[in-house]
N, C-alpha and C positions, 0 to 999 in steps of 0.2 A: 774746661770746667775745674780741673784741679791744678790749674796753672800755679806753679809755686813761685813765691817771691821771697826775697830776703826780708828781714825785719824792717829795714828802712824803706823798702819798696812797697810794703803792704798798704793797701788802701782800705781804711777801716769800714767805710760803708759797703764796699764790695764784700768784705768778709762777713759783715752783718747780713747781707743778702744771701750769701752762701749758707749761713746758719739758718736763716728763716726758711730758705728753700729746702734744706735737708729736713728740718723739723716738720715742714708741711708735707713733704712727699711721704714721710713715714706715717703721718696721720691719715693721708688719703688712702693708703693701702690698708691701714688698720680699720678705718671706717667703711671700707668698701662692702664688707659683708652686711653691715647694719643697714645700708641703703638698699639692699636687695631683699629685705624682709621686714616685717613689722611696720609696713607703710603707714604713716600717719602718727606713729608713736612719738613720744618726746625724744627718745634716742634717735629716731629717724630724722626728725626735724633739726636737732642739734647737729647731727652728722651732715645733713644736707647743707645747712648754712656754713658750717666750718669748711666743708669740702669745696664749696663755691669759691671761697677766698683762697684756700690752700692749693687749689689746682693751678695757681700761678707759679708753683714751684718749678715745673719743667720749663716753661718759657723763660723764667728768670735765670735758670741754669744756662740756657742757650745764650741769653743776653749777656751774662757774666763772661762766658767764653768769648763772645764777639768783642766785648769791651776790652778784655785783657789781651787777646791775640792781635786785634787790629790796631791797638795803640802801642804795640812793641815794634821797634825797628828790626829786631831779630826775626820777625815773622817773614820778612822778605827773602830770607835764606831757605831754600829747599833743603839743603844739607842740615841746617840747624833744626828744621822742623822734624825731619825723619830721624835724626840722631837724638834730639833732646826732648821734643814735645810729643810726637806721635806715640812713642813707646809708653808714655805715662797714661795714655788712655787705652791704647790697643792691648797691651800686655794684661792689665787687670781685667779688661773685658773678656779676653780669651780664657783666662784662668777662672773667672767666676762663671763663665759659660759652661766649662767642664765641671766645675764644682757643683753647679746646678744639676747637671746630668747625674753625677755621683749621688747627690742628695736624693733625687727621685728614685734611683735604683735602690738605695738603702731604705728609703721610706717604704717602698713596696715590699722589700724583704722583711721589714719589721712587722708588717701587717699580714703578709701572706706566706712568708718563709721561702719565697721564690725570688731568685735573682733573674730579673727580666733584662736580658741582653738586647731585646728588641727596642727598648726605650732608648738606650745609648745609640744603637745603630741608626734609628730614625732621626734622632735629634742631631747627631753628627752629620748625617746625610743632608739635612735641611738647614744646616747652620748658616749658610750664606743668605738664605731667604727668610729664615724664621728664628727668632730668639729662643734659646733653650729654656728660658723662663720669662714670664710675661713682662716683668719690669725692665728687662734689659733691652727692650725695643728702642729706647731712646739712644742707645749707643750706635744703632744703625743710622740714626740721623746725625749724631755728633761727629762720628769718625770722618765722614765725607767733608765736614766743615774744616777739620784739621788738614785733610789732604788738599783742600782748595785754598787754605789760608794764605799761602804765598801769592797766589793769583788775586785773591780778594783784597789783600793788603795793597797791592799795586793799584787795584781798581779804586778803592776808597781814597787813597792818597791823591789820585789824579782827578777826582770829581770835585767840582765846585759845589757850593751850597744848592744851587738850582738843580744840577744834575742829580745830586744825592737825594734831594726832595722828590724829584721825578721818579727815581728808582723805588723809593719807599712808597710813593703813591701807587705805582703800578702793582707792587706787592699787596698793598692794602686793598685795592679794588679787586684784583683777580684771584688772590689767595684767601681773602678774608670776607669782603663785603658780598660779592656775588655768591660764594658758597653758603654764606649765612642766609641770604635771602632765599636761596634755592631750598633750604631746609624747611622754611616756614610758610612759603606761598602754597596755595592749593595745588593739587597734583597736576591739573591741566596747564599750569603756568611754570612748573619746575624746569621744563626743557628750555624755556626762554632765558633762564639764568644759569644754565649748565653749559660749560664750554666744551667744544669738540676736543677729543683726545689729542688731535694734532695741533691744537693751539698751544704751542710749546713755550711757556715762560718759566720752565723749571729752574733756570739759573737764578731767578730771584723769587722762587716759589717756596711754599711750605715753611719748614723750620729755619731755612737759611735766612729768611726775612728777619726772624727774631735775632739771629746772629749779628746781622748788619745793624738792626735797630738798636741793639745793646751798645754797639760802638758809638752810634750817633747820639744816643741819650747820655752816654758817658762823657762825650765831648761837648755836649750842650752847655753853654756858659750863661744862658739866660735864667734869671731867678724866677721861680714859679711859686704861685700861692699854695702854701701847705694846706690852707683851709679848703681851697678849690679841689686839690688832689684828694683830700679826705672825703669830700662830698661825692666826687666821682666814684671813689672806691665803695662808699656805702651804697650809693644808688645802683651801681653795677652789680654789686654782690646781692642786693635785694632782687634785682631783675633776674639774675641767674638762679637764685634759690627759689623764688616764687614761680618762675617759669618752669623749673625742674619739677616742683611740686605739682603744678597744673598738669604737665604732661605725664607725670607718674600716675596721677588719678585717672587721666584720660586713657592711657595705654595699659595701665595695670602692671607695668614694669618700670624699673628705673631707667630713664633715658639719659643720654649725654649730649643732647642737642646744644645746650648752653655751655657745656664744659669742654667742647672740642677746642684744642689749643689754637688752631689757625683761625677759628671763627672770631667775629668782631668783639663779642662780649669778653672773651678771655684775653684778647689782644689789648683792649683798652684797660682792663683791670691789671694785667701784668705790667704794662708800661707805667701805669699810675703808681703801683706799689714800688717799682724800681725808682721812679722819680721822687716819690715821697721819702723813701729811705735816704736817697741822695741829698735831698733838701734838708732833712733833719740832721744829717751827720757830716756833710761835706765840709762845713765850716767849724766843726767841733772835734774834739779829741777825747777818745775814751781813755780812762786811766785805771790803774790798780787792778783789782780782781775782775772787773767787768771786761777789760781789755784782754787779760790773760785767758779768760773763759772763751771769749769770742775767737781769739787766735787758735786756741786748742780745738774748738768745735769746727772751725773753718778748715783746719788741717785734716780732720778725719771725715769731712763731709762726703767726699767722693767715694771713699770706702764704704761708708754707711749706706750711701745711695745704691751701691752695687750689691750689698748684702741683705738689707733689711727685709725684703719681701720673702726671702727664704725662711726667715724667722717667723714672719706672719703666717706663712703656709704651715710651718711646723706646729705653731700654736693652734691653728685651725684643725689639725689632725690629732694632736696629742692632748690639748687642754681645752676644756669647754668654755673658752672665753671669746672665741671668734666663730661666727659673727656675734658681736656683743648684743646681749638681750636687755641691757640696762646701761644708763650713763656711767654707773660705777664700773661695770665691766669694760666699757669702752675706754675710759680713762686708764684703768688698770692695765688693759691689754696694750694700750699705746705706750705706757711707760715701761712695760716689760720688754716690748720690741725695741724701744729706744735704748734702754740700758744694756740689753743683751747685744745690740748692734755696736754700741760704743765699746763694750768690753772686748768683743771679738776683734774689732779693728785695732784697738790699743794693743792687744796681745800679738796679733799678726804683724803689727808695726814694730814690735820689740825684738824681732829676730831677723838677722840679715837675709837668710834664704827666703823668707816669706814677705818681708816688708814691701819691696817694690812691686812684686808680682800681684799682690792683693790690694795694695792701696795707691800705687802710682807715685808714692813718696820714696825718695832715696833714704837709706838707713840713717845717714847723717842728718838729713832734714827732719826725720821723725824723732831723732834724739834731741833735737832743738825745739820740737813743737808738741809732740803728742803721745809718745810711747811710754812704757813703764819706766825706762831710764830717765826720761824727761820728768815724769811725775815725781820720782824719788829725789832727783836733784832739786826740783822746785820746792818740795816739802822740806828738805834739809836746809835749803837756803832761807826759807821763811822762818824755820825754827831758830836758826842762828841769828837772824835779824831780830826776832822777838827776844831772844836771850840777851842780846847785846844792848837792848834798850834800857 
């Protein structure tokens, strides 16, 4: 996910997808409170529609990881993976997991004056099976992909187009289509579409399918209709948002039938967004301030992903902005979370002891892309350029 590349190696549309995914996942968690109250209000409907499209953030992160890792020859090396790549995701995951434990202890102390050691003990005890804070669940899916990446690299390199298609079709049918049907058919028919627990296709199941799909979409050299992709995105988003509204009214609570990442609705939408951005930008080059901003945001995206929900939680406990009771509060809360996350990651990336462990970036890489030192140098350079004109 935070696979680092030199300036020459950076792929612009991949960086744009990183930024889109980062901005989307922050909105998802900011809007989560609004979707579980004030059902039918304008704020609820806006949150519902935007969340329907922005839920693609997690699948796209997985697809980016697959695209970058599977297209690199270095992925074949187990030694390189454990020495250079695995630490970039594992170390920040562990640090943010313990930071979350500390945060919850301090939060309880602020409100009750009691230091609850039980929180830490329970979370540490269960850390192998349960994330210390809800948004870190995705790391439990991502880390195995890194561990398996040398094997997966050999696999994808050896597959011809027919076998690759066969593998993706198996994933589509058994991990997406059948589970989707099982959710919506009448209760009497659910068992017909539910696989036995011993029907083991885990090797190409779940989120690993997105990892491999990202690589094949990345390598796809066939030109696709932008108009068609936009139509698919609009129709799919409409189905998800309207379906969610229908079931919310029916059940009285906000359901996630249409938002489940492995289900067919989110799969089609995520793949379409990935391909649309690729089609729009693969033959073009970003320049000037736009390119600088994209490179900067792409560099901090992993850190923001790991941090942001703690800030959402803090706001929900300290400031009366979450859950948002109005569109203004929703937008305000979103930008507060976003800016606070940016500032925290920039500061953490500005010191050698904290840079790598919190962001997955080496200090040298951060100095070239996203920390305070980088911002100061960039500003001075721009002032010098303007003065010399």
